[in-house]
C-alpha positions in Angstrom: 0.0 0.0 0.0 1.2 3.5 -0.8 1.9 5.5 2.4 -0.3 8.5 3.1 -0.6 11.1 5.8 -3.7 11.3 8.0 -4.3 15.1 8.4 -7.0 17.4 9.7 -8.4 20.8 9.2 -11.1 22.8 11.0 -14.5 24.0 9.6 -15.9 27.5 10.2 -18.2 26.0 12.9 -15.3 24.3 14.7 -15.5 20.7 13.4 -12.3 18.8 13.2 -12.3 17.2 9.7 -10.1 14.5 8.3 -8.3 14.0 5.0 -5.8 11.6 3.5 -2.8 13.1 1.7 -1.0 10.9 -0.7 2.4 12.3 -1.8 3.2 13.1 -5.4 5.1 15.5 -7.7 5.0 19.1 -6.8 5.2 20.3 -10.4 1.7 19.1 -11.1 -1.6 20.3 -9.7 -2.8 17.9 -7.0 -5.9 15.7 -7.5 -8.7 16.4 -4.9 -11.1 13.5 -4.6 -14.7 14.1 -3.3 -16.6 11.1 -2.2 -20.3 10.1 -2.4 -23.1 10.7 0.1 -22.4 7.7 2.5 -18.8 7.2 1.5 -15.4 8.3 2.9 -11.8 8.7 2.0 -11.3 5.0 1.7 -13.5 5.0 -1.4 -10.6 6.4 -3.4 -7.9 4.1 -2.0 -7.6 2.2 -5.3 -7.3 5.4 -7.4 -5.0 7.1 -5.0 -2.6 4.2 -4.7 -2.4 3.9 -8.5 -1.7 7.6 -9.1 0.4 8.5 -6.0 4.0 9.4 -6.7 3.2 10.8 -10.1 0.3 12.9 -8.6 -0.4 14.2 -5.2 -3.9 12.9 -4.2 -5.9 14.5 -1.4 -9.1 12.8 -0.2 -11.2 14.9 2.2 -13.8 13.3 4.4 -17.0 15.4 4.6 -18.4 16.2 8.0 -20.2 13.3 9.5 -18.1 10.7 7.6 -15.2 8.5 8.5 -12.8 10.2 10.9 -14.4 13.7 10.4 -16.4 15.0 13.3 -20.2 14.7 13.2 -22.1 18.0 12.9 -24.1 19.4 15.8 -26.7 20.7 13.3 -27.9 18.1 10.8 -29.0 21.0 8.5 -25.3 21.6 7.7 -25.2 18.2 5.9 -25.7 19.8 2.5 -23.5 20.3 -0.6 -23.0 24.1 -0.1 -21.6 23.5 3.4 -19.4 20.7 2.2 -18.0 23.0 -0.5 -17.3 25.6 2.1 -15.5 23.1 4.3 -13.3 21.9 1.4 -12.6 25.4 0.3 -11.1 26.1 3.7 -8.9 23.1 3.3 -7.8 24.1 -0.2 -6.9 27.6 1.1 -5.1 26.2 4.1 -3.0 24.0 1.8 -2.4 26.9 -0.6 -3.7 25.1 -3.6 -4.2 27.6 -6.3 -5.1 25.0 -8.9 -6.2 21.4 -8.6 -7.9 18.6 -10.5 -11.3 17.6 -8.9 -12.6 14.1 -9.0 -16.2 13.9 -7.8 -18.3 10.8 -7.3 -22.1 11.3 -6.9 -22.4 13.9 -4.1 -18.8 14.8 -4.8 -19.7 15.5 -8.4 -22.5 17.8 -7.3 -19.8 19.6 -5.2 -17.6 19.9 -8.3 -20.5 21.5 -10.2 -20.8 24.1 -7.5 -17.1 24.7 -7.5 -17.0 25.2 -11.2 -19.3 28.2 -10.7 -17.5 29.6 -7.6 -13.8 28.9 -8.3 -13.5 28.0 -12.0 -10.1 29.7 -12.2 -8.7 27.1 -9.7 -9.8 24.0 -11.6 -7.2 22.3 -13.7 -9.5 19.5 -14.7 -12.7 17.7 -13.7 -13.9 14.2 -13.4 -17.7 13.7 -12.9 -18.3 10.1 -11.8 -21.9 9.0 -12.5 -23.5 12.4 -11.7 -24.8 15.3 -13.6 -27.1 18.4 -13.2 -30.2 16.2 -13.4 -30.9 13.4 -10.9 -33.1 10.5 -12.1 -36.2 10.2 -9.8 -35.8 6.5 -9.4 -32.3 6.7 -8.2 -33.1 9.6 -5.9 -35.9 7.6 -4.4 -33.6 4.6 -4.0 -31.1 6.7 -2.0 -33.9 8.0 0.2 -34.8 4.4 0.9 -31.5 3.4 2.3 -29.6 6.5 3.7 -29.7 6.8 7.4 -30.9 3.3 8.2 -28.6 2.2 11.0 -28.1 -1.4 9.8 -25.4 -3.4 11.6 -23.9 -6.8 11.1 -22.1 -9.4 13.3 -19.3 -10.2 10.9 -17.7 -8.7 7.7 -19.1 -11.6 5.7 -22.6 -10.7 6.9 -21.9 -7.1 6.0 -20.7 -8.1 2.5 -23.9 -10.2 2.0 -26.0 -7.2 3.1 -24.4 -5.0 0.5 -24.9 -7.6 -2.2 -28.6 -7.8 -1.3 -29.0 -4.0 -1.5 -26.7 -3.1 -4.3 -26.3 -6.3 -6.4 -28.3 -4.8 -9.2 -25.6 -2.2 -9.7 -22.7 -4.6 -9.7 -24.0 -7.9 -11.1 -20.5 -9.4 -11.7 -19.1 -8.8 -8.2 -17.6 -11.7 -6.3 -17.6 -12.3 -2.6 -14.2 -10.7 -2.4 -15.5 -7.6 -4.2 -18.3 -7.2 -1.7 -16.0 -7.7 1.2 -13.7 -5.0 -0.1 -16.7 -2.7 -0.5 -17.9 -3.4 3.0 -14.5 -2.5 4.4 -14.6 0.8 2.5 -18.1 1.7 3.6 -18.2 0.3 7.1 -16.3 0.2 10.4 -16.1 -1.8 13.5 -18.1 -0.2 16.3 -17.3 -0.1 20.0 -19.7 -2.9 20.7 -18.1 -5.2 18.1 -20.8 -4.8 15.4 -20.0 -3.8 11.8 -21.8 -0.5 11.1 -21.8 2.1 8.3 -19.1 4.7 8.8 -21.3 7.9 8.8 -23.6 9.9 10.9 -27.2 8.6 10.3 -28.4 12.2 10.5 -27.0 13.0 7.1 -30.3 11.5 5.9 -32.4 14.3 7.4 -31.9 16.9 4.7 -32.2 14.3 1.9 -35.5 12.9 3.3 -36.9 16.4 3.6 -36.5 17.2 -0.1 -37.7 15.9 -3.5 -35.7 15.5 -6.7 -37.5 18.6 -7.9 -35.8 20.6 -5.2 -32.4 20.1 -6.7 -31.2 23.6 -7.9 -30.2 24.3 -11.5 -26.7 22.9 -11.9 -26.3 23.3 -15.6 -24.3 26.5 -15.1 -21.6 24.3 -13.5 -21.4 22.3 -16.7 -21.2 25.4 -18.8 -18.4 26.8 -16.6 -16.2 23.8 -17.3 -15.9 24.7 -21.0 -12.2 24.8 -22.0 -11.1 22.5 -19.1 -10.0 18.8 -19.5 -13.2 17.0 -18.4 -14.0 13.3 -18.1 -17.7 12.3 -17.8 -18.2 8.8 -16.4 -21.5 6.8 -16.3 -22.3 3.3 -15.3 -24.4 1.7 -18.0 -26.8 0.5 -15.3 -27.0 3.8 -13.4 -30.3 4.9 -12.0 -28.8 8.4 -11.0 -27.3 9.7 -14.3 -29.5 9.1 -17.3 -28.1 8.5 -20.8 -30.0 11.6 -22.0 -28.4 13.8 -19.4 -25.0 12.5 -20.2 -25.6 13.3 -23.9 -26.6 16.8 -23.1 -23.5 17.3 -20.9 -21.3 16.1 -23.7 -23.1 18.4 -26.2 -22.4 21.4 -23.9 -18.8 20.2 -23.5 -17.7 18.9 -26.9 -14.1 18.6 -25.8 -15.0 16.3 -22.9 -14.6 12.6 -23.1 -17.6 10.5 -22.0 -17.2 6.9 -21.0 -20.1 4.6 -20.2 -18.9 1.5 -18.2 -20.8 -1.7 -19.1 -22.4 -3.8 -16.4 -21.8 -1.2 -13.7 -24.4 0.9 -12.0 -24.0 3.8 -9.5 -21.1 4.3 -9.5 -17.9 3.2 -11.2 -15.1 2.6 -8.6 -12.0 3.5 -10.5 -11.0 -0.1 -10.6 -12.4 -0.6 -14.1 -9.7 -0.7 -16.9 -11.7 1.6 -19.2 -12.1 4.2 -16.4 -8.4 4.1 -15.6 -7.5 4.5 -19.3 -9.8 7.4 -19.7 -8.6 9.1 -16.5 -5.0 8.8 -17.7 -6.0 10.4 -21.1 -7.7 13.3 -19.2 -4.7 13.8 -16.9 -2.4 13.9 -19.9 -4.3 17.0 -20.9 -3.8 18.8 -17.6 -1.2 21.6 -17.9 
């Protein structure tokens, strides 16, 4: 495993937040990886270990996830707050330019960042996310987020994930599900396997409908002229094929890759994703 540093920064409301910092060349902009709704920095371990050395990779954990502190006010579990938190980290590290890789929620954050700090972006990867969220996928997320399931063993946890997400990863083996469980979950103080996030992150999600999502197309338009990679799982219920086509129409220089037999969301372990990411990074100046 590639060594990394466990580091921390502080939010405006005093939360101690955690990030992983993988070393890389200082003559290239670093890669900042933003995870999905119920995920954490471990979700990018495969990507970071592959790129570290050639690229510095920074993986922040949003408030309420992993080793980051839980928020006192559940209303702060929202994309604008996460962007504010990460902006403080970027400023603290003195990162004038960086490549942003956003999976799901992290991609929504990247869309916001494109409108608020476009001059700092050296490239963008949007992983199975776009300005329009498919209603079926949004409803599915509302159906599982915040449910405090727990398991007696890692194998039970892996089987639980297979039952709930098998439709998105039909070719996964037991070892794949075990690896995912260890990315998403942690061993609690009572010896049970639990999801590694504050269950209260569900409160803002459950209080909204897909129609409440703001207009994020300006974020796509702001990415014009940047190296951009658009990823979609062919089985995705979050990013529709029509939305991806419109994103590509607005960003004709972007590369769009649809990953067969994968749903929401590709994991950066897929060969076609790695090849596309390498092509995009080759365009980063």
